[in-house]
C-alpha positions as CSV (number, residue, x, y, z in Angstrom):
1,X,-40.3,136.1,69.4
2,X,-40.5,132.7,68.2
3,X,-43.8,130.6,67.8
4,X,-42.5,128.4,70.6
5,X,-42.1,131.3,73.0
6,X,-45.3,132.8,72.0
7,X,-47.1,129.4,72.9
8,X,-45.5,128.8,76.2
9,X,-45.4,132.4,77.5
10,X,-48.2,133.1,80.1
11,X,-50.2,136.0,78.7
12,X,-50.8,138.5,81.5
13,X,-51.4,141.4,79.5
14,X,-54.2,144.1,79.8
15,X,-57.5,142.9,78.4
16,X,-57.8,146.2,76.6
17,X,-54.6,145.3,74.6
18,X,-56.3,141.6,73.7
19,X,-59.9,142.6,72.6
20,X,-61.5,144.0,69.6
21,X,-63.4,147.2,70.3
22,X,-66.6,145.7,69.5
23,X,-66.3,143.3,72.4
24,X,-65.1,146.1,74.7
25,X,-68.5,147.9,73.8
26,X,-70.5,144.9,74.6
27,X,-68.5,144.6,78.0
28,X,-69.5,148.3,78.7
29,X,-73.1,147.8,77.8
30,X,-73.1,144.6,80.0
31,X,-72.0,146.9,82.8
32,X,-74.8,149.5,82.5
33,X,-77.1,146.8,83.4
34,X,-74.9,145.7,86.3
35,X,-74.8,149.4,87.8
36,X,-78.8,149.3,87.5
37,X,-78.7,146.0,89.5
38,X,-76.3,147.3,92.0
39,X,-78.5,150.5,92.7
40,X,-81.6,148.2,93.2
41,X,-79.9,145.6,95.3
42,X,-78.3,147.3,98.4
43,X,-79.4,144.5,100.8
44,X,-79.5,140.6,100.3
45,X,-83.3,141.0,100.5
46,X,-83.4,143.3,97.6
47,X,-80.9,141.3,95.6
48,X,-83.3,138.3,95.9
49,X,-86.3,140.4,94.9
50,X,-84.5,141.9,91.8
51,X,-82.9,138.7,90.7
52,X,-86.1,136.9,90.9
53,X,-87.9,139.6,88.8
54,X,-85.2,139.3,86.2
55,X,-85.6,135.4,86.3
56,X,-89.2,135.7,85.8
57,X,-89.1,137.9,82.8
58,X,-86.9,135.2,81.4
59,X,-89.4,132.4,82.0
60,X,-88.4,131.0,85.4
61,X,-91.0,129.7,87.6
62,X,-91.0,128.8,91.2
63,X,-89.5,125.3,92.0
64,X,-91.9,122.4,93.2
65,X,-90.0,119.6,94.6
66,X,-92.7,117.0,94.1
67,X,-92.5,117.6,90.1
68,X,-90.2,116.0,87.7
69,X,-88.9,118.7,85.2
70,X,-88.2,118.1,81.6
71,X,-84.8,119.3,80.1
72,X,-84.7,123.2,79.4
73,X,-87.1,123.8,82.5
74,X,-86.3,126.9,84.4
75,X,-86.9,127.1,88.1
76,X,-86.0,129.0,91.0
77,X,-86.1,128.6,94.8
78,X,-86.7,131.6,97.1
79,X,-85.1,130.7,100.5
80,X,-86.6,133.0,103.1
81,X,-86.2,136.1,100.8
82,X,-82.6,136.4,101.6
83,X,-81.0,133.6,99.5
84,X,-82.1,132.2,96.1
85,X,-81.1,129.3,93.8
86,X,-81.8,129.3,89.9
87,X,-81.6,126.4,87.8
88,X,-81.9,125.1,84.2
89,X,-82.6,121.5,83.9
90,X,-80.0,119.9,81.6
91,X,-80.4,117.4,78.6
92,X,-78.7,114.7,81.0
93,X,-80.4,115.9,84.0
94,X,-78.1,115.5,87.3
95,X,-77.0,112.0,86.5
96,X,-73.4,113.2,85.7
97,X,-73.6,115.7,88.4
98,X,-74.6,119.5,88.3
99,X,-72.7,122.7,87.4
100,X,-72.9,125.2,90.1
101,X,-71.9,129.0,90.3
102,X,-72.2,130.2,94.0
103,X,-72.1,133.8,94.8
104,X,-73.1,135.8,97.9
105,X,-75.3,138.8,97.9
106,X,-74.6,140.2,101.6
107,X,-72.0,142.9,101.9
108,X,-70.5,144.7,105.0
109,X,-72.8,147.2,106.5
110,X,-74.4,148.7,109.7
111,X,-77.3,146.8,111.2
112,X,-79.5,148.2,114.1
113,X,-79.4,146.8,117.5
114,X,-82.9,145.3,118.6
115,X,-83.6,148.2,120.9
116,X,-81.8,151.1,119.0
117,X,-83.5,154.4,119.5
118,X,-82.4,156.8,122.3
119,X,-81.7,160.6,122.8
120,X,-79.0,162.3,124.3
121,X,-78.0,166.1,124.5
122,X,-81.0,166.9,122.3
123,X,-80.3,164.7,119.5
124,X,-82.0,161.5,118.5
125,X,-79.7,158.5,117.6
126,X,-79.9,154.8,116.8
127,X,-77.4,152.2,118.3
128,X,-76.0,149.9,115.8
129,X,-73.9,146.8,115.4
130,X,-71.9,146.5,112.4
131,X,-72.0,143.3,110.0
132,X,-68.8,141.7,108.5
133,X,-65.4,142.9,108.5
134,X,-65.3,146.6,108.2
135,X,-62.8,149.5,108.9
136,X,-65.1,151.3,111.3
137,X,-63.5,154.8,110.5
138,X,-64.4,154.6,107.1
139,X,-68.2,154.7,107.8
140,X,-68.3,157.9,109.6
141,X,-69.2,161.1,108.1
142,X,-70.7,159.3,105.1
143,X,-74.3,159.7,103.8
144,X,-76.2,156.5,104.6
145,X,-79.7,155.1,103.6
146,X,-81.9,152.9,105.6
147,X,-83.3,149.6,104.1
148,X,-85.0,146.6,105.8
149,X,-88.1,145.1,107.2
150,X,-90.1,145.3,110.4
151,X,-92.6,143.0,111.6
152,X,-95.4,144.7,113.4
153,X,-97.1,143.6,116.6
154,X,-100.0,142.1,114.3
155,X,-97.6,140.2,112.2
156,X,-97.7,142.7,109.2
157,X,-94.4,142.9,107.3
158,X,-93.4,146.4,106.5
159,X,-90.7,147.2,104.0
160,X,-88.6,150.4,104.4
161,X,-86.2,152.0,102.2
162,X,-85.3,155.7,103.0
163,X,-82.6,157.6,101.4
164,X,-82.2,156.3,97.9
165,X,-84.6,158.9,96.4
166,X,-83.6,162.5,95.7
167,X,-86.2,163.9,97.9
168,X,-85.4,161.4,100.8
169,X,-83.7,162.3,104.0
170,X,-80.6,160.6,104.7
171,X,-78.5,159.6,107.8
172,X,-75.0,159.5,109.0
173,X,-72.4,158.7,111.7
174,X,-70.7,161.6,113.0
175,X,-67.0,162.1,113.7
176,X,-65.0,164.2,115.9
177,X,-63.5,167.5,114.6
178,X,-59.8,167.6,113.9
179,X,-59.5,170.5,116.6
180,X,-60.6,168.1,119.4
181,X,-59.4,164.8,118.2
182,X,-55.9,164.8,119.8
183,X,-56.5,161.8,121.8
184,X,-58.5,160.0,119.0
185,X,-55.5,160.6,116.3
186,X,-52.9,158.8,118.5
187,X,-55.0,155.6,118.6
188,X,-54.5,152.8,116.2
189,X,-56.9,152.8,113.2
190,X,-58.8,149.9,114.4
191,X,-59.3,151.7,117.9
192,X,-60.0,155.3,116.7
193,X,-63.7,154.5,116.3
194,X,-65.1,152.0,118.6
195,X,-68.0,149.7,117.6
196,X,-70.4,151.3,120.0
197,X,-69.5,154.6,118.6
198,X,-71.3,153.9,115.3
199,X,-74.4,155.6,116.4
200,X,-76.6,156.9,113.5
201,X,-77.9,160.5,113.8
202,X,-81.7,160.5,113.0
203,X,-83.2,163.7,114.3
204,X,-82.7,166.8,116.3
205,X,-86.4,168.4,116.5
206,X,-88.5,167.8,119.7
207,X,-91.9,166.6,119.8
208,X,-94.3,168.9,121.6
209,X,-98.1,168.9,122.3
210,X,-98.4,172.9,122.2
211,X,-96.2,175.8,122.8
212,X,-96.4,175.7,126.5
213,X,-95.9,171.9,127.3
214,X,-92.6,170.2,127.6
215,X,-92.7,166.3,126.9
216,X,-90.1,163.7,128.5
217,X,-87.8,162.2,125.9
218,X,-89.1,164.8,123.1
219,X,-86.5,164.1,120.6
220,X,-86.9,160.2,120.5
221,X,-90.6,160.7,120.7
222,X,-90.7,162.8,117.8
223,X,-89.0,160.0,115.6
224,X,-91.4,157.4,116.9
225,X,-94.3,159.7,115.9
226,X,-92.8,160.1,112.4
227,X,-92.4,156.2,112.1
228,X,-95.8,155.8,113.4
229,X,-97.6,158.2,111.1
230,X,-95.6,156.8,108.1
231,X,-95.6,153.1,108.6
232,X,-97.6,152.2,111.8
233,X,-94.6,151.2,113.6
234,X,-94.3,151.1,117.3
235,X,-91.2,151.0,119.4
236,X,-91.6,147.5,120.4
237,X,-91.8,146.6,116.7
238,X,-88.1,147.4,116.2
239,X,-87.1,144.4,118.1
240,X,-88.6,142.0,115.4
241,X,-86.8,144.2,112.5
242,X,-84.0,143.7,110.1
243,X,-82.8,147.2,109.3
244,X,-79.6,147.8,107.6
245,X,-77.8,151.2,106.9
246,X,-75.7,151.3,103.8
247,X,-74.0,154.1,101.6
248,X,-76.3,156.1,99.6
249,X,-73.9,156.4,96.9
250,X,-74.9,155.4,93.6
251,X,-72.9,153.1,91.2
252,X,-70.8,155.4,88.8
253,X,-67.9,155.2,86.2
254,X,-64.7,155.9,87.6
255,X,-61.7,157.7,85.8
256,X,-61.4,159.9,82.9
257,X,-61.6,156.7,80.7
258,X,-65.0,155.4,82.5
259,X,-63.1,152.1,82.5
260,X,-63.9,151.2,86.0
261,X,-67.1,151.1,88.2
262,X,-67.3,152.5,92.0
263,X,-70.1,151.3,94.0
264,X,-71.1,150.0,97.4
265,X,-71.5,146.0,97.4
266,X,-69.3,144.9,94.7
267,X,-68.1,142.1,97.2
268,X,-70.0,140.0,96.1
269,X,-72.8,141.4,93.7
270,X,-70.1,141.9,91.0
271,X,-70.0,138.1,90.8
272,X,-73.6,137.7,91.7
273,X,-74.9,139.5,88.7
274,X,-72.7,137.8,86.1
275,X,-73.6,134.4,87.5
276,X,-77.2,135.3,87.4
277,X,-77.0,136.5,83.8
278,X,-75.0,133.6,82.8
279,X,-78.0,131.3,83.8
280,X,-80.4,133.7,81.9
281,X,-78.6,133.7,78.8
282,X,-77.7,130.3,78.2
283,X,-78.3,130.0,74.4
284,X,-79.0,126.1,74.4
285,X,-80.2,123.5,76.9
286,X,-76.9,122.7,78.7
287,X,-75.9,119.0,78.9
288,X,-75.8,119.1,82.7
289,X,-78.3,120.8,85.0
290,X,-77.0,124.3,85.7
291,X,-77.3,126.0,89.0
292,X,-76.8,129.3,90.2
293,X,-77.1,130.0,94.0
294,X,-77.0,133.6,95.3
295,X,-76.3,133.1,99.2
296,X,-76.6,135.1,102.5
297,X,-74.2,135.3,105.5
298,X,-71.0,134.9,103.7
299,X,-69.5,138.1,105.3
300,X,-70.2,136.5,108.9
301,X,-69.2,132.9,108.1
302,X,-72.0,131.5,105.9
303,X,-73.7,130.2,109.4
304,X,-77.5,130.5,109.6
305,X,-80.3,128.9,107.4
306,X,-79.8,131.3,104.5
307,X,-75.9,130.8,104.4
308,X,-74.1,128.0,102.6
309,X,-73.1,126.3,105.7
310,X,-76.6,125.1,106.0
311,X,-78.1,122.5,104.0
312,X,-80.4,124.2,101.7
313,X,-78.4,123.9,98.3
314,X,-77.8,120.4,99.2
315,X,-81.4,119.8,99.7
316,X,-82.3,121.5,96.5
317,X,-79.8,119.1,94.7
318,X,-81.4,116.2,96.6
319,X,-84.9,116.9,95.2
320,X,-83.3,117.2,91.7
321,X,-81.9,113.8,92.0
322,X,-84.9,112.0,93.7
323,X,-87.0,113.3,90.9
324,X,-84.6,111.3,88.5
325,X,-84.3,108.3,90.8
326,X,-80.6,109.3,91.8
327,X,-78.9,109.1,95.2
328,X,-78.1,112.7,96.1
329,X,-74.5,111.5,97.0
330,X,-73.8,110.3,93.6
331,X,-75.1,113.5,92.2
332,X,-72.7,115.8,94.5
333,X,-69.6,113.7,93.9
334,X,-70.0,114.3,90.5
335,X,-70.6,117.8,90.5
336,X,-68.5,120.8,89.9
337,X,-68.9,124.5,91.3
338,X,-67.2,127.8,90.4
339,X,-67.2,129.8,93.9
340,X,-68.0,133.1,92.4
341,X,-66.4,135.5,95.0
342,X,-64.2,138.6,94.5
343,X,-60.4,138.5,94.9
344,X,-57.9,141.5,95.9
345,X,-56.7,143.6,92.9
346,X,-53.1,144.7,93.4
347,X,-53.3,148.3,94.5
348,X,-50.0,150.1,93.5
349,X,-50.3,152.6,96.8
350,X,-50.2,149.5,99.1
351,X,-48.1,147.1,96.9
352,X,-46.2,146.0,100.1
353,X,-49.2,144.0,101.0
354,X,-49.3,141.8,97.9
355,X,-46.9,139.6,96.1
356,X,-47.0,141.1,92.7
357,X,-46.3,137.8,90.7
358,X,-49.2,136.0,92.2
359,X,-51.6,138.9,92.5
360,X,-54.6,139.9,90.4
361,X,-54.8,143.2,88.7
362,X,-57.6,145.3,87.5
363,X,-58.5,144.6,83.7
364,X,-56.5,141.5,83.3
365,X,-59.7,139.4,83.3
366,X,-61.6,137.4,85.9
367,X,-59.5,136.2,88.8
368,X,-59.1,132.4,89.8
369,X,-57.8,131.5,93.0
370,X,-56.8,128.0,93.8
371,X,-57.2,128.6,97.5
372,X,-58.0,131.4,99.8
373,X,-57.9,130.9,103.6
374,X,-55.0,132.4,105.6
375,X,-51.4,131.6,106.3
376,X,-50.7,127.8,106.0
377,X,-53.8,127.3,103.7
378,X,-56.1,127.3,106.8
379,X,-60.0,127.4,106.4
380,X,-59.8,126.7,102.7
381,X,-60.6,123.8,100.1
382,X,-57.6,124.3,97.6
383,X,-58.7,123.3,94.2
384,X,-57.2,119.8,92.8
385,X,-54.8,120.2,89.8
386,X,-57.2,118.2,87.7
387,X,-60.0,120.7,88.3
388,X,-57.7,123.9,87.9
389,X,-56.7,122.5,84.5
390,X,-60.4,121.7,83.6
391,X,-61.4,125.4,84.4
392,X,-58.4,126.6,82.4
393,X,-59.4,124.6,79.4
394,X,-62.9,125.9,79.5
395,X,-62.0,129.5,79.7
396,X,-59.1,129.1,77.1
397,X,-61.5,127.4,74.6
398,X,-64.2,130.2,75.0
399,X,-62.1,133.4,74.8
400,X,-62.5,134.0,78.6
401,X,-59.6,136.3,79.7
402,X,-58.5,135.1,83.1
403,X,-55.7,135.5,85.6
404,X,-54.6,133.5,88.6
405,X,-53.9,135.2,92.0
406,X,-53.8,134.9,95.7
407,X,-55.3,137.3,98.5
408,X,-52.4,139.2,99.3
409,X,-48.8,138.2,101.0
410,X,-48.4,134.9,102.7
411,X,-48.6,135.3,106.5
412,X,-50.2,138.8,106.2
413,X,-53.9,138.0,106.4
414,X,-56.2,136.1,104.2
415,X,-59.9,135.8,103.6
416,X,-62.5,132.9,103.1
417,X,-65.3,132.2,100.7
418,X,-68.1,129.7,100.4
419,X,-65.9,127.2,98.5
420,X,-65.1,125.2,101.5
421,X,-68.6,124.5,102.4
422,X,-69.5,123.2,98.9
423,X,-66.3,121.2,98.7
424,X,-67.3,119.5,102.1
425,X,-70.3,118.2,99.8
426,X,-67.7,116.3,97.8
427,X,-68.0,118.6,95.0
428,X,-65.0,120.0,92.9
429,X,-64.8,123.8,93.7
430,X,-62.5,126.6,92.7
431,X,-62.8,130.3,93.4
432,X,-63.6,132.4,90.3
433,X,-64.2,136.1,90.7
434,X,-63.6,139.7,90.0
435,X,-60.6,141.6,91.3
436,X,-61.6,144.6,93.6
437,X,-60.0,147.6,94.8
438,X,-60.9,149.0,98.3
439,X,-62.7,145.7,99.2
440,X,-65.1,145.9,102.1
441,X,-65.0,149.7,102.1
442,X,-68.3,151.8,101.5
443,X,-67.3,152.4,98.1
444,X,-65.4,149.8,96.1
445,X,-63.8,149.7,92.6
446,X,-63.9,147.0,89.8
447,X,-62.8,147.1,86.1
448,X,-65.5,146.7,83.5
449,X,-63.8,144.2,81.5
450,X,-63.2,141.9,84.5
451,X,-67.0,142.0,85.2
452,X,-67.7,140.9,81.5
453,X,-65.1,138.2,81.7
454,X,-66.7,136.9,85.0
455,X,-69.9,136.6,82.9
456,X,-68.4,134.8,79.8
457,X,-66.4,132.5,82.4
458,X,-69.6,131.4,84.2
459,X,-71.6,131.0,81.0
460,X,-68.9,128.9,79.3
461,X,-68.6,126.8,82.6
462,X,-72.5,126.1,82.3
463,X,-72.5,125.3,78.6
464,X,-69.8,122.7,78.4
């Protein structure tokens, strides 16, 4: 091939064919730490806690809005234990805008209803309300663990994690046996399991005072006694609780070649962790202040005071601006953001759902999406040509392997990210994230090299 052809042909080859073995080994080492992060961040609260623990070890301190920080200062802001902002103050502060990487740390899951516990036919169960976009049938006959907090009558907070340790009990949602599922099997996938059928099995042993006496609602009462003995929890306390059930499965290598990682919660912790570590591993003080935000509520539309449709990120940047005597609108107008969210990886089994020329592939590098949304680009921001070109140059100049893609065929569906909420602050933004197989399933798949390239991309973006 001529030199001209080499220069103008877009390289869409697999990253394993483009990297030296040493960098592949570095990527694999990075992913070992990522798997540890996944197993200790099953919920948004745990992700915040784990991230802050990492940050404190790297010299970060709680942010004081009344303090003016010198270049190189490392700060974090914990928003209600469910979202968190990390920042390294740049040499030029915020006067030329800030650079933001925004990922979310909530994932589809099964939440408890406020009054969940009941018994029926000699079994104790919990009523649930699923969170985010799930295929309900995927959550049946699957080992689940219980995570969350309970606020007791006296105001005490009790943290709960049951099912992750080898000697813990686990939980599950039952399904109907094939022999009796003739009626169920003719329903559509979306109707075969109804939301009100996602009841979690938690016990089958009745409570009794002695061998003679029968107790009303003995199966429910036995569960309440266990909760009270272990945590001091009463039934009314469950009203002021946030309890989530998530897959007990651990993050693990996938394939004979161990080139992929399977886990619950890749969407979007597979972008959150690289964005976090890019902040932790900045080699020099950046010119512009760098900000990584790990946010909540993206899976339900980013509403609420811990989601990016609220003002907490803008307030943080306003505090930075005011400390330098700047108007926040001027800072935001010059700011740039990588919306760090996953994209769909083309699945050869379901290739008809994708447009192959404009899809992302496992191990072709971090995915870049100019727009998400659905159909006629609804509910999206759509990055400008200028900003796409700027990001391309940053990645190309820093050895970041990347690919462009859309989220499936036009008119088929679509999806959203936090990009539009940040764009609405008059910030340049584009989606950059890791391609995922089986997205929103209880067990998702990503390529190790793509995870590492996301990290390299976010780091290069901060260091420009």
